[in-house]
Residue, then its C-alpha position, 0 to 999 in steps of 0.5 A: x779886620x776892616x781897617x786892614x781892608x780899607x787900607x788895602x783898598x786904599x792902597x788899590x786906589x792909588x796904584x790905579x790912580x798913579x797907574x792912570x796918571x803915568x806917562x808916556x814911555x814907548x815910541x808909540x805912547x808918545x807919538x800917541x799922546x803927541x797926536x792926540x794933543x795935536x787933535x785938541x789943539x792942546x799946545x801947551x801937551x804938544x810941547x810937552x811931548x815933543x821937541x816944541x819949545x814954544x808952544x805959542x809956535x803950534x800952528x796945528x800943522x796947517x791941518x783942520x782936525x776936526x772928525x779925524x783920528x790916528x790910527x798906527x802901524x810900523x815902530x822902528x826903534x834906531x839908536x835914540x831915533x825911532x819912526x811910528x807909522x802914522x795914519x790920520x783917518x776922517x769917518x769911513x776910512x778902514x785901518x788901513x786907509x787914509x793919509x800916511x806920513x811918519x812920526x819921527x821920535x829922539x829921545x832925551x834925558x832918558x825919554x822919547x819925545x816927537x821930533x817936532x820940527x823933522x814932522x812938521x815938514x813931513x807932515x807939512x810937506x805931504x799936504x802940499x804934495x798931495x794938493x801938487x799931485x791933485x792938481x796935476x790929475x786935474x790938468x790932465x782931465x782937462x787937456x782934452x777940453x781945453x784945446x779951444x781955449x786961452x792957455x793963459x789961463x792955463x799957463x798962469x796955473x801951471x806955473x803956480x804948479x812948478x812954484x809948488x813942486x819946487x817947494x818941495x823938499x830935497x827928500x820927497x824928490x829922493x822918495x820920487x827918483x826911481x819913478x821920475x828918472x823911468x819916466x823921465x826917459x821915456x818922456x824924453x823920447x817922445x818929448x824929442x821925436x815930436x820936436x823931430x816931426x815939427x822940424x821936418x814939417x817946417x822944413x817940408x813946407x816952406x810956403x806955410x804962413x808967417x803964422x804957422x810958422x810962428x806957430x812950429x818954431x814956438x812948439x819946437x823952441x819950447x819941446x827942446x828946451x823940455x827935452x834937455x831939461x829932462x837928461x837929469x829929472x826932477x819934479x820941476x822938469x816934469x811941470x815945465x813939460x805938461x806947461x810946453x806939452x800943453x802950449x804945444x797942443x794949443x799951438x798945434x790945433x792953430x795951424x793950417x789943419x789941411x797944410x799939415x794934414x800929412x802930421x796931425x795924427x802923428x802930432x796927435x799920437x805922440x800928445x797922447x804919449x806923452x800925456x799917457x806918460x805924465x798919467x803914469x808919473x803922477x799914478x805911481x808918485x802918488x801910490x808911492x805916498x800913499 
């Protein structure tokens, strides 16, 4: 009797051990195992649960995972492909907080594996996108404080930002297409109005100093070029428009205020409307990527 009970206990323990050692099978189970390996910096397990062929190529997605936990959302399975909504949570984040991305999986040889290349691209591009949005918001907040400063450093940073925007994938731009088209049309209208006003000022003030005419003509050319670029708006066009508007603010602040007094209020109003357009676009794009 005792021997029989011992055999039963041993069998139960064996089953428990086997259950504990079983491999993840569903897309969410595989995604959970994969991201736990990422957080623990276990390159071998990352490769085991994904399509990464060489564990030595694991780069941690270029992120610091200390203190990060993973949350989960909707799972979508479509034949041999699947996605798992994944949230990166820091201490204090609620269940619905954190940065959200999709983990992509594919089924190979009857086993689910994380599509490493596609998931890596989405995570790293989203990190870039967040950084660019932060830069745009920082520039917006600093615009009103920058009128009396040289535009050189601002221009350099905007050039860098434009290169970052250009590096975003077509997929990232597609997610923002609706917002880009809506605000591109509004921004284009305001830029055209400001350009026409500057052209009128150049005609109405033929006695303006050469320096004032140079400043106004440079603004007219920049704004005209950006207005045309917004016929087919993309992220880079908005970055370049931000640059043109910033430089226009600097230039208009330098012209003879008394000679162009009749235009100053209108110019200020249009610039504020343009900045509001850009600010609203940033907020909508950020909300759409949350």
